[in-house]
C-alpha positions in Angstrom: 0.0 0.0 0.0 1.5 3.4 -1.1 -1.4 5.8 -0.4 -0.2 9.2 0.6 -2.1 11.2 3.3 -2.5 14.8 4.1 -1.9 17.9 2.0 -1.1 16.7 -1.4 -2.2 19.5 -3.7 0.5 21.0 -5.8 2.8 18.0 -5.7 4.4 17.1 -9.0 4.3 13.4 -10.1 8.0 13.0 -9.4 7.5 14.4 -5.9 4.6 12.0 -5.2 6.8 9.1 -6.4 9.6 10.1 -4.0 7.1 10.2 -1.1 5.6 6.9 -2.1 9.0 5.4 -2.1 9.2 6.0 1.6 6.9 3.0 2.1 9.7 0.8 1.0 12.0 1.9 3.8 12.5 -0.1 7.0 13.7 0.9 10.4 15.6 -1.5 12.6 13.1 -2.5 15.4 15.5 -1.3 18.1 15.7 2.2 16.6 13.2 5.1 16.5 14.5 6.2 13.2 17.7 5.3 11.2 20.2 8.0 10.4 19.8 7.3 6.7 16.0 7.7 6.8 16.3 10.8 8.9 18.6 12.4 6.3 16.2 11.4 3.5 13.2 12.9 5.3 15.1 16.1 5.9 16.2 16.5 2.3 12.8 15.7 0.9 11.0 17.9 3.4 13.3 20.8 2.7 12.9 20.5 -1.1 9.1 20.5 -0.8 9.0 23.1 2.0 6.5 20.8 3.8 6.5 18.7 6.9 6.6 15.0 6.3 5.5 12.4 8.8 5.9 8.6 9.0 3.8 6.4 11.2 6.0 3.3 11.7 5.0 0.1 13.4 7.1 -2.0 15.8 8.5 -4.1 13.0 10.0 -1.0 11.5 7.6 -0.9 8.6 6.1 2.4 7.3 2.3 2.2 7.7 1.4 5.8 6.7 3.2 8.6 4.9 1.7 12.0 5.8 2.4 15.3 4.0 1.6 18.6 5.7 2.3 22.2 5.1 5.3 24.2 6.3 4.0 24.3 9.9 1.9 21.2 10.8 0.6 17.8 9.9 -3.0 16.5 9.8 -2.8 12.9 10.8 -5.1 10.3 9.2 -7.4 7.9 11.0 -5.1 5.2 12.4 -8.0 2.9 13.5 -8.8 1.5 16.9 -6.4 -1.4 17.1 -4.5 -1.4 20.5 -4.4 2.1 22.0 -6.8 1.1 24.8 -6.2 2.2 28.4 -3.0 0.4 29.5 -1.8 -0.1 26.0 0.0 1.9 23.4 -0.9 2.2 19.7 1.9 0.2 18.3 2.8 3.1 16.0 5.3 5.9 16.4 5.2 9.2 14.5 8.5 10.6 13.2 8.1 13.9 11.4 10.1 16.9 10.3 10.2 20.4 11.6 11.5 22.8 9.0 12.6 25.6 11.3 14.6 23.6 13.8 11.9 23.8 16.4 11.3 21.3 19.2 8.0 19.3 19.8 5.0 21.5 19.8 1.9 21.4 22.0 0.0 19.9 19.1 2.6 17.2 18.8 2.2 16.3 22.4 -1.5 16.3 22.2 -1.4 13.9 19.3 0.9 11.6 21.3 -1.6 11.6 24.2 -4.9 11.3 22.3 -3.7 8.6 19.9 -1.6 6.9 22.5 1.3 6.7 20.2 4.4 4.7 21.2 6.6 7.7 20.7 6.5 11.1 18.9 9.7 12.3 17.3 10.5 15.6 15.5 13.5 15.9 13.3 14.7 19.5 13.5 16.0 20.6 10.2 18.5 23.4 9.6 19.9 24.2 6.1 18.3 21.1 4.7 20.0 18.7 7.1 18.7 16.9 10.2 20.3 18.6 13.3 18.4 17.4 16.4 15.9 14.6 17.2 13.3 15.6 19.8 11.4 12.8 21.5 8.5 12.3 23.9 6.5 9.3 25.2 3.5 8.6 27.4 4.4 8.7 31.0 2.1 6.8 33.3 3.3 8.8 36.3 2.7 12.2 34.7 -0.3 14.4 35.6 -3.4 13.8 33.6 -3.3 17.2 31.9 0.2 16.5 30.5 0.6 12.7 30.5 3.9 12.7 28.7 7.7 13.0 29.2 10.0 14.8 26.8 13.5 13.4 26.5 16.7 15.4 26.0 17.4 16.2 22.3 19.5 13.6 20.5 21.6 13.6 17.4 19.6 12.1 14.5 22.9 10.8 13.1 23.6 8.8 16.3 20.4 8.4 18.4 20.9 6.9 21.8 17.3 5.9 22.8 16.7 2.2 22.5 13.2 2.0 21.1 12.3 -1.6 22.0 13.6 -1.2 25.6 11.7 2.1 26.0 8.4 0.6 24.9 8.8 -2.5 27.0 9.4 -0.4 30.1 6.5 2.0 29.4 4.0 -0.8 28.8 5.1 -2.7 31.9 4.4 0.4 33.9 1.0 0.9 32.2 0.1 -2.7 33.0 1.1 -2.4 36.6 -1.1 0.7 36.9 -4.0 -1.1 35.2 -3.7 -4.0 37.7 -3.7 -1.6 40.6 -6.8 0.1 39.3 -8.6 -3.2 38.8 -7.9 -4.2 42.4 -9.2 -0.8 43.7 -12.3 -1.2 41.5 -12.9 -4.7 42.9 -12.6 -3.6 46.5 -15.0 -0.7 45.9 -17.8 -3.0 44.8 -20.6 -4.2 47.1 -23.7 -6.4 46.8 -26.9 -5.0 48.3 -29.7 -7.5 49.1 -33.1 -6.5 50.3 -35.1 -9.2 52.0 -38.9 -8.9 52.4 -41.1 -10.4 55.1 -41.3 -14.2 54.9 -37.6 -14.5 54.0 -38.1 -14.1 50.3 -35.6 -12.0 48.3 -37.4 -8.9 47.1 -34.6 -7.3 45.2 -30.9 -7.6 44.5 -28.7 -4.8 43.3 -25.0 -4.5 42.7 -23.2 -1.3 43.6 -20.0 -0.6 41.8 
């Protein structure tokens, strides 16, 4: 599947082809983005003067290629698989920022609402990738900002181990879910009303 998503008007056939070719790329499962693919995204994004985003699954396959304008992306519907409370989506978003900026509030909101594995922004300067900004869901963060931003990394030599990071986050999410389940169980009560004669008149469960 090579369908492009987002703002596609004005793209030349050769530009569309270059974007569609991104579906052929693979990222090693332990990495958030490979240095080679980060460089390709930066060069292509700069030449088009548009943000480009890749939604990548845990096998390292590109599931969605998204084209924005110079300032933002509009993400497609990624479905309802996974992403439930206590789970992550199984997709990470890696996208470009043309003016060298860090993650924006919109980026972090997408991370939270879609329960993405990770959101990453490749900060571009003079057509080259200069910094990699990362954030992930943090189960211990406040509900109005449920994420953690990591220190910037070099896109040419990223240090975050993606597989290890996701395993740690989902283990914490699962422990939190189990704790909530125990609390919910303890909070439940069974109310029985017995009428005269010993017959049960009504039964209700309070949860």
